[in-house]
One Martini backbone bead per residue (centre of mass of N, CA, C, O) as a GRO file, in nm:
protein
   76
    1MET     BB    1   1.454   2.995  -2.471
    2GLU     BB    2   1.493   3.302  -2.341
    3GLU     BB    3   1.476   3.434  -2.024
    4ARG     BB    4   1.326   3.722  -1.905
    5GLU     BB    5   1.348   3.986  -1.721
    6PRO     BB    6   1.142   4.174  -1.557
    7HIS     BB    7   0.989   4.473  -1.548
    8ILE     BB    8   1.046   4.730  -1.308
    9ALA     BB    9   0.844   4.942  -1.126
   10ASN     BB   10   0.898   5.266  -0.970
   11VAL     BB   11   0.697   5.413  -0.710
   12ARG     BB   12   0.542   5.720  -0.576
   13LEU     BB   13   0.293   5.776  -0.331
   14THR     BB   14   0.013   5.946  -0.212
   15VAL     BB   15  -0.123   5.891   0.117
   16ASP     BB   16  -0.429   5.925   0.266
   17GLY     BB   17  -0.511   5.829   0.616
   18MET     BB   18  -0.244   5.790   0.758
   19ASP     BB   19  -0.162   5.755   1.138
   20CYS     BB   20   0.005   5.474   1.145
   21GLY     BB   21   0.158   5.166   1.162
   22GLY     BB   22  -0.103   5.015   1.096
   23CYS     BB   23  -0.153   5.140   0.822
   24GLU     BB   24   0.103   5.052   0.689
   25ARG     BB   25   0.041   4.739   0.723
   26ASN     BB   26  -0.221   4.732   0.568
   27ILE     BB   27  -0.110   4.814   0.292
   28GLU     BB   28   0.118   4.605   0.268
   29PHE     BB   29  -0.068   4.359   0.291
   30ALA     BB   30  -0.256   4.413   0.051
   31LEU     BB   31  -0.016   4.426  -0.164
   32ALA     BB   32   0.087   4.128  -0.116
   33THR     BB   33  -0.180   4.013  -0.279
   34VAL     BB   34  -0.058   4.135  -0.536
   35GLU     BB   35   0.014   4.055  -0.834
   36GLY     BB   36   0.345   4.202  -0.898
   37VAL     BB   37   0.427   4.277  -0.627
   38VAL     BB   38   0.746   4.323  -0.474
   39ARG     BB   39   0.727   4.609  -0.321
   40SER     BB   40   0.649   4.775   0.002
   41LYS     BB   41   0.650   5.123   0.155
   42ALA     BB   42   0.511   5.274   0.428
   43ASP     BB   43   0.457   5.633   0.532
   44HIS     BB   44   0.279   5.824   0.750
   45THR     BB   45   0.451   6.088   0.786
   46ALA     BB   46   0.481   6.124   0.458
   47ARG     BB   47   0.242   6.002   0.292
   48SER     BB   48   0.386   5.734   0.170
   49LEU     BB   49   0.456   5.516  -0.123
   50GLU     BB   50   0.677   5.257  -0.192
   51LEU     BB   51   0.706   5.078  -0.514
   52SER     BB   52   0.725   4.749  -0.671
   53PHE     BB   53   0.643   4.647  -1.012
   54ASP     BB   54   0.484   4.447  -1.263
   55PRO     BB   55   0.330   4.570  -1.550
   56SER     BB   56   0.255   4.278  -1.678
   57VAL     BB   57   0.055   4.209  -1.419
   58THR     BB   58   0.013   4.512  -1.313
   59SER     BB   59  -0.121   4.826  -1.199
   60GLU     BB   60  -0.156   5.125  -1.079
   61ALA     BB   61  -0.460   5.127  -1.073
   62GLU     BB   62  -0.487   4.872  -0.902
   63ILE     BB   63  -0.330   4.972  -0.659
   64ARG     BB   64  -0.519   5.206  -0.596
   65ARG     BB   65  -0.774   5.042  -0.556
   66VAL     BB   66  -0.678   4.873  -0.311
   67ILE     BB   67  -0.623   5.118  -0.124
   68GLU     BB   68  -0.916   5.241  -0.142
   69GLU     BB   69  -1.071   4.981  -0.044
   70ILE     BB   70  -0.924   5.018   0.261
   71GLY     BB   71  -0.958   5.366   0.312
   72TYR     BB   72  -0.771   5.517   0.114
   73ARG     BB   73  -0.591   5.803  -0.039
   74VAL     BB   74  -0.490   5.869  -0.371
   75SER     BB   75  -0.269   6.093  -0.491
   76SER     BB   76  -0.113   6.265  -0.770
   0.00000   0.00000   0.00000
């Protein structure tokens, strides 16, 4: 049976409540524990989060939940 490479979704989210590099690291660290997240890069000056994840393993809703659980707000 041929093994298929997973589909990776790339999204950019607006995250409110980040005001320093420590906030960026908090978000990136929290997302590193989420199975299926391949890459995340937070930027507090742009209030943005760029991430790549495997949607067959996790969802954007789960990613938003993790971010909000640690005290930040994700806007649509």
